[in-house]
N, C-alpha and C positions, 0 to 999 in steps of 0.2 A: 487111523480111526477118524471118522468124521464126527462132527458135533452138530446136534440139532440146534437151531436157533431158539432164542427165547420165545419168538413168535410161534414156532411149531410146537414147542413144549407146552405152551399155554393152551393152544388149540386142541392138542391131543388129550391133555389132562381134563379140560372142560368137556370134551366130547365123551371121554370114558367115564369120568366120575360125576359129572353134573348133567348128563343127558342133553348136552348142548350140541346142536347141529354143526358139523364141520364139512363143508362141501369140498369134494376133491377138486384140485385145480384143473382147468381145462387142458393145461399142458405144463411140462416141466422143461427148464432150460438151463444149460450149463453156462456159467459166467466165469470170467478170468479176472483176478485181482492182483494188484501190486503190493498189497499189504492186508493185514487182518482187521484193521480199524472198522468197527461197526458191524462186523459179520454176525457175531453172537447176539447183539442187541437189535438186529434187523434195521440198522441204519448205516449201511456200507457207504464208504466215501472213496474207496480206492479201486473201483472197477475200471478196467481199461476203457478209455473214452470212446464212445460211439459218436463219431462226427460225420459219418457218411462218406469220408474220404480215406480213412485209415485201414479199411478192410475188416474191422472188428464188428461182429454181431454175436449175440448169444446164440447157442446152438441147441436145438431140441434134443431131449434125451428121454429114454424109456428104460424101465427097470424090470428085471425078472421078479417073480414072487419071492417074498422073504423066506429065508431058511429057518425052520422051526428049531429052536434051541440056540442057534448061532446068532440070531438077531441081526442078520445081514442080508444084503442083496447086491446084485451086480447090474451094471447097465447092459442092455441087450445087444448093443453094437458099438463099434468104435466111433468116437466123436472127433471129427477133424475140423479145426478152425481154418479159415481162409488165410492166405498169406498177408503179412503185415505190409501195408502200403504207405508210402510217403513219409510217415513219421513212426518212430519206434514206439512200441506199446509200453516199454519199461520191462523190469524183471518180474515175471509172473511168479508169485509166491503162494497164492491161495486160489482155490477153485470152490465155487458154490453152486448149489442147485437152487434155482429161483422159480417162482410160480408164474412168471410172466416174461414175455420177450423183451420188455423194457420196464423199468421201475419194478413194481411188484414186491414180493416178500422173499426173504432168505429162508429157505427150508432147512438146509444144512450146508456146512462148509468143511473144508479140510485143507491143511497145508500141503502144497504140492511136493511130491517126493523128489521131483527134479525141478529146481528153480531155473527158469529159462529166461535169458535176456532176449527179447524180440528185437529184430533189426529190420528196418525197411529195406525194400529192394531199391537199389540205385542202378541206373543205367548211364553209361557214357558212350559217346560216339566219337 
């Protein structure tokens, strides 16, 4: 089960109970993390580093309409990350839905069902 971040909880409560505007994000992006630190409080510190040479970037994600009664939704298609290049990303332990391709806010996060150690590709001649 995923957990809404404190940021999203506040926005939804203010929107619903206080008639405060909450604009839908222009896009949603899946991000990979090597730990849970800061995900709930919207201050994540353990996202896989995006340095332009390791192959990691957040991936766009879209969702189906929520199911009435179940309070759940599913992503509309498979999300595939590019191969890990040059340096290991570490062990991926958590996944989060973010509202921007970089920086931005955590909307929700979940512990990965399969914790995966990423390994860089090495070539020898």
